[in-house]
MMTF fields as JSON, N, C-alpha, C and O atoms, coordinates in Angstrom:
{
  "mmtfVersion": "1.0.0",
  "mmtfProducer": "UNKNOWN",
  "numBonds": 275,
  "numAtoms": 276,
  "numGroups": 69,
  "numChains": 1,
  "numModels": 1,
  "chainsPerModel": [1],
  "groupsPerChain": [69],
  "chainIdList": ["A"],
  "bondAtomList": [4, 2, 8, 6, 12, 10, 16, 14, 20, 18, 24, 22, 28, 26, 32, 30, 36, 34, 40, 38, 44, 42, 48, 46, 52, 50, 56, 54, 60, 58, 64, 62, 68, 66, 72, 70, 76, 74, 80, 78, 84, 82, 88, 86, 92, 90, 96, 94, 100, 98, 104, 102, 108, 106, 112, 110, 116, 114, 120, 118, 124, 122, 128, 126, 132, 130, 136, 134, 140, 138, 144, 142, 148, 146, 152, 150, 156, 154, 160, 158, 164, 162, 168, 166, 172, 170, 176, 174, 180, 178, 184, 182, 188, 186, 192, 190, 196, 194, 200, 198, 204, 202, 208, 206, 212, 210, 216, 214, 220, 218, 224, 222, 228, 226, 232, 230, 236, 234, 240, 238, 244, 242, 248, 246, 252, 250, 256, 254, 260, 258, 264, 262, 268, 266, 272, 270],
  "bondOrderList": [1, 1, 1, 1, 1, 1, 1, 1, 1, 1, 1, 1, 1, 1, 1, 1, 1, 1, 1, 1, 1, 1, 1, 1, 1, 1, 1, 1, 1, 1, 1, 1, 1, 1, 1, 1, 1, 1, 1, 1, 1, 1, 1, 1, 1, 1, 1, 1, 1, 1, 1, 1, 1, 1, 1, 1, 1, 1, 1, 1, 1, 1, 1, 1, 1, 1, 1, 1],
  "groupList": [{"groupName": "UNK", "atomNameList": ["N", "CA", "C", "O"], "elementList": ["N", "C", "C", "O"], "formalChargeList": [0, 0, 0, 0], "bondAtomList": [1, 0, 2, 1, 3, 2], "bondOrderList": [1, 1, 2], "singleLetterCode": "X", "chemCompType": "L-PEPTIDE LINKING"}],
  "groupTypeList": [0, 0, 0, 0, 0, 0, 0, 0, 0, 0, 0, 0, 0, 0, 0, 0, 0, 0, 0, 0, 0, 0, 0, 0, 0, 0, 0, 0, 0, 0, 0, 0, 0, 0, 0, 0, 0, 0, 0, 0, 0, 0, 0, 0, 0, 0, 0, 0, 0, 0, 0, 0, 0, 0, 0, 0, 0, 0, 0, 0, 0, 0, 0, 0, 0, 0, 0, 0, 0],
  "groupIdList": [1, 2, 3, 4, 5, 6, 7, 8, 9, 10, 11, 12, 13, 14, 15, 16, 17, 18, 19, 20, 21, 22, 23, 24, 25, 26, 27, 28, 29, 30, 31, 32, 33, 34, 35, 36, 37, 38, 39, 40, 41, 42, 43, 44, 45, 46, 47, 48, 49, 50, 51, 52, 53, 54, 55, 56, 57, 58, 59, 60, 61, 62, 63, 64, 65, 66, 67, 68, 69],
  "secStructList": [7, 7, 2, 2, 2, 2, 2, 2, 2, 2, 6, 6, 6, 6, 6, 6, 6, 7, 6, 6, 7, 7, 2, 2, 2, 2, 2, 2, 6, 6, 1, 1, 7, 2, 2, 2, 2, 2, 2, 2, 0, 0, 0, 0, 0, 1, 1, 7, 6, 6, 2, 2, 2, 2, 2, 2, 2, 2, 2, 2, 2, 2, 2, 2, 2, 1, 1, 7, 7],
  "xCoordList": [15.142, 13.866, 14.276, 14.695, 13.99, 13.396, 12.28, 11.215, 12.518, 11.207, 9.597, 8.406, 10.072, 8.773, 8.615, 7.511, 9.694, 8.866, 8.064, 7.108, 8.522, 7.596, 6.509, 5.573, 6.629, 5.477, 4.406, 3.427, 4.606, 4.102, 2.838, 1.651, 4.443, 3.397, 2.551, 1.469, 2.676, 2.082, 0.947, -0.027, 0.765, -0.4, -1.832, -2.962, -1.016, -1.526, -2.078, -3.291, -1.498, -1.881, -2.816, -3.308, -3.5, -4.271, -5.364, -6.238, -5.501, -6.334, -6.422, -7.205, -6.062, -6.081, -8.062, -8.304, -8.721, -9.591, -10.462, -11.679, -9.726, -10.173, -9.633, -8.549, -11.017, -11.246, -9.798, -9.017, -9.662, -9.096, -6.824, -5.984, -6.97, -5.595, -4.623, -5.102, -3.417, -2.752, -1.401, -1.155, -0.996, 0.682, 0.795, 1.143, 0.462, 0.388, -0.189, 0.557, -1.637, -1.843, -1.143, -1.232, -0.1, 1.053, 1.875, 2.473, 1.73, 3.41, 3.597, 4.297, 2.136, 1.733, 1.848, 2.746, 0.704, 1.146, 2.183, 1.809, 3.721, 4.229, 6.263, 7.402, 5.516, 5.575, 6.682, 7.768, 6.531, 7.562, 6.798, 5.829, 7.629, 7.093, 6.401, 6.875, 5.915, 5.107, 6.203, 6.28, 7.097, 8.475, 9.261, 9.577, 9.897, 10.541, 9.993, 10.738, 8.771, 8.219, 8.114, 8.452, 7.465, 7.796, 8.677, 8.621, 9.838, 11.551, 12.316, 13.114, 11.923, 12.189, 11.315, 11.812, 9.299, 9.017, 9.607, 9.819, 9.609, 10.388, 11.425, 11.754, 12.433, 14.043, 13.68, 13.781, 13.191, 12.73, 12.29, 12.771, 11.261, 10.274, 10.299, 9.841, 11.184, 11.225, 10.062, 9.802, 9.081, 7.611, 7.028, 7.132, 6.491, 5.983, 5.097, 4.769, 4.214, 2.86, 1.601, 0.728, 1.857, 0.443, 0.329, -0.517, 2.013, 1.613, 1.203, 0.197, 2.488, 1.93, 0.428, 0.375, -0.551, -1.736, -1.971, -2.073, -2.13, -2.927, -2.751, -3.575, -2.094, -1.449, -2.079, -2.644, -1.295, -2.398, -3.862, -4.224, -4.808, -6.144, -5.907, -5.517, -6.12, -6.002, -5.65, -6.415, -4.498, -4.914, -5.964, -6.305, -6.591, -8.007, -8.576, -9.162, -9.036, -10.417, -10.325, -11.37, -8.785, -8.674, -9.345, -10.144, -8.572, -9.208, -10.5, -11.029, -11.057, -12.606, -13.456, -14.365, -12.697, -13.759, -13.609, -14.692, -12.688, -11.848, -12.504, -12.559, -12.73, -13.896, -15.312, -15.999, -15.347, -16.706, -17.253, -16.713, -18.843, -20.043, -20.921, -21.907],
  "yCoordList": [-6.828, -5.883, -5.064, -5.378, -3.315, -2.652, -2.367, -2.985, -1.608, -2.067, -0.958, -1.27, -0.026, 0.417, -0.437, -0.808, -0.73, -1.79, -3.032, -3.511, -3.666, -4.532, -4.411, -5.211, -2.552, -2.003, -2.037, -2.78, -1.344, -1.289, -2.35, -2.316, -3.512, -5.441, -5.526, -5.769, -5.327, -5.314, -4.869, -5.614, -3.066, -2.647, -2.972, -2.527, -3.809, -3.73, -4.867, -4.909, -6.242, -7.52, -7.731, -8.858, -6.327, -6.379, -5.592, -5.57, -4.953, -3.459, -3.617, -2.966, -3.995, -4.656, -4.958, -5.497, -4.716, -4.455, -3.134, -2.954, -2.547, -0.856, 0.084, 0.563, 0.125, 0.978, 2.129, 2.141, 3.493, 4.246, 4.474, 5.304, 3.062, 2.053, 2.759, 3.063, 3.004, 3.78, 4.394, 4.601, 4.455, 4.902, 6.24, 6.04, 7.266, 8.342, 7.899, 8.202, 7.094, 7.311, 6.236, 6.208, 4.948, 4.106, 5.568, 6.037, 5.966, 6.769, 7.357, 7.119, 8.681, 9.509, 8.644, 8.604, 7.995, 7.034, 6.405, 5.378, 6.269, 5.849, 7.024, 6.703, 8.285, 9.607, 9.632, 10.103, 9.131, 9.186, 10.252, 10.337, 10.601, 10.752, 9.341, 8.205, 9.525, 8.614, 8.691, 7.554, 9.425, 8.248, 7.92, 6.738, 8.553, 6.981, 6.093, 5.357, 5.991, 4.741, 3.781, 2.597, 4.631, 3.951, 2.687, 1.464, 4.213, 3.429, 2.12, 1.311, 2.084, 1.856, -0.054, -1.169, 0.619, -0.617, -1.666, -2.786, -0.949, -1.881, -2.217, -3.045, -1.512, -2.446, -3.36, -4.379, -3.7, -4.877, -5.834, -6.834, -5.109, -6.502, -6.981, -8.076, -5.676, -6.763, -6.321, -6.855, -4.786, -5.479, -3.83, -3.355, -3.182, -2.444, -2.383, -3.569, -1.699, -0.856, -1.502, -1.958, -1.356, -1.152, -3.166, -3.978, -3.273, -4.717, -5.412, -6.112, -5.036, -5.662, -5.943, -6.642, -5.286, -4.381, -5.375, -6.319, -5.423, -6.977, -7.869, -8.783, -7.915, -9.407, -10.548, -11.641, -8.941, -9.672, -10.344, -11.52, -8.573, -8.727, -10.065, -10.718, -10.648, -12.118, -12.719, -13.673, -12.85, -13.795, -14.532, -15.665, -13.503, -13.721, -13.728, -14.802, -13.184, -13.791, -14.697, -15.333, -15.491, -17.0, -17.973, -18.884, -17.359, -18.366, -17.921, -18.438, -17.066, -17.276, -18.277, -19.038, -17.948, -18.68, -20.278, -20.859, -20.923, -21.794, -22.5, -23.653, -21.817, -22.295, -22.802, -22.205, -23.72, -24.204, -23.857, -23.514, -23.615, -23.292, -24.513, -24.172],
  "zCoordList": [-6.118, -7.101, -6.054, -4.94, -6.866, -5.655, -4.708, -4.713, -4.075, -2.686, -3.855, -3.825, -4.505, -5.149, -6.347, -6.747, -6.889, -8.416, -7.718, -8.327, -6.184, -5.314, -5.011, -5.04, -4.445, -3.941, -4.958, -4.894, -5.727, -6.892, -7.849, -8.174, -8.033, -8.012, -7.41, -7.944, -5.704, -4.755, -5.011, -4.907, -5.551, -5.366, -7.206, -7.405, -7.987, -9.295, -8.558, -8.761, -7.426, -7.396, -6.812, -6.771, -5.979, -5.167, -5.414, -4.548, -6.389, -7.284, -8.846, -9.538, -9.041, -10.687, -11.18, -12.26, -10.649, -10.705, -10.514, -10.558, -10.358, -9.927, -10.985, -11.318, -11.39, -12.344, -12.448, -13.399, -10.609, -11.239, -11.576, -11.923, -11.138, -11.444, -12.505, -13.598, -12.258, -13.547, -12.421, -11.233, -13.362, -13.724, -12.314, -11.15, -12.813, -11.936, -10.495, -9.563, -10.071, -8.886, -7.966, -6.739, -9.124, -7.88, -7.764, -6.796, -8.757, -8.156, -6.707, -5.723, -7.258, -5.954, -4.638, -3.797, -4.729, -3.539, -3.449, -2.883, -3.695, -3.964, -3.411, -3.074, -3.661, -3.549, -4.697, -4.36, -6.172, -6.849, -8.521, -9.276, -8.329, -10.44, -11.758, -11.75, -12.184, -13.208, -14.161, -14.627, -14.703, -15.743, -14.727, -14.861, -13.439, -12.529, -11.735, -11.087, -11.637, -11.726, -12.883, -12.869, -14.145, -15.088, -15.64, -15.765, -15.974, -16.249, -15.095, -15.568, -13.555, -12.749, -12.686, -12.529, -12.986, -13.329, -14.958, -15.422, -15.079, -16.652, -16.78, -17.629, -15.747, -15.44, -14.709, -15.392, -13.39, -12.107, -13.37, -13.904, -13.548, -14.473, -15.653, -15.98, -16.819, -17.845, -18.773, -19.852, -17.956, -18.643, -18.275, -17.145, -19.29, -18.523, -17.801, -17.754, -16.968, -16.115, -16.252, -15.514, -17.626, -18.377, -18.398, -18.024, -19.21, -19.686, -18.498, -18.385, -17.194, -16.357, -15.363, -14.351, -15.909, -15.67, -15.956, -15.172, -17.247, -18.762, -18.301, -18.332, -17.954, -17.592, -16.543, -16.504, -15.331, -13.84, -14.533, -14.578, -15.259, -15.953, -16.088, -15.12, -17.345, -18.151, -17.643, -17.507, -16.99, -15.335, -14.961, -15.297, -13.985, -13.281, -14.239, -14.1, -15.595, -16.109, -16.405, -16.542, -16.757, -17.469, -16.262, -16.481, -14.256, -13.54, -13.153, -12.168, -13.772, -13.426, -14.218, -13.887, -15.657, -16.688, -16.432, -16.373, -16.303, -15.825, -14.299, -13.873, -14.024, -12.521, -13.461, -14.291, -13.083, -12.932, -12.349, -11.297, -12.471, -11.65, -10.613, -9.961]
}
């Protein structure tokens, strides 16, 4: 996997709950355009940045709901 796509995945996994996590913000942090990162992300992961973010959030929500108090 391309290092920028991997870095974007790691950023998403670490900051999925942050309200300001956007493709533009991550692209700026990685020093590339949002168009480039979006295209690279889809090519390398098979899904869009937004799809990955939603998947991570849903998986974390499932974990929280499944955890008995």
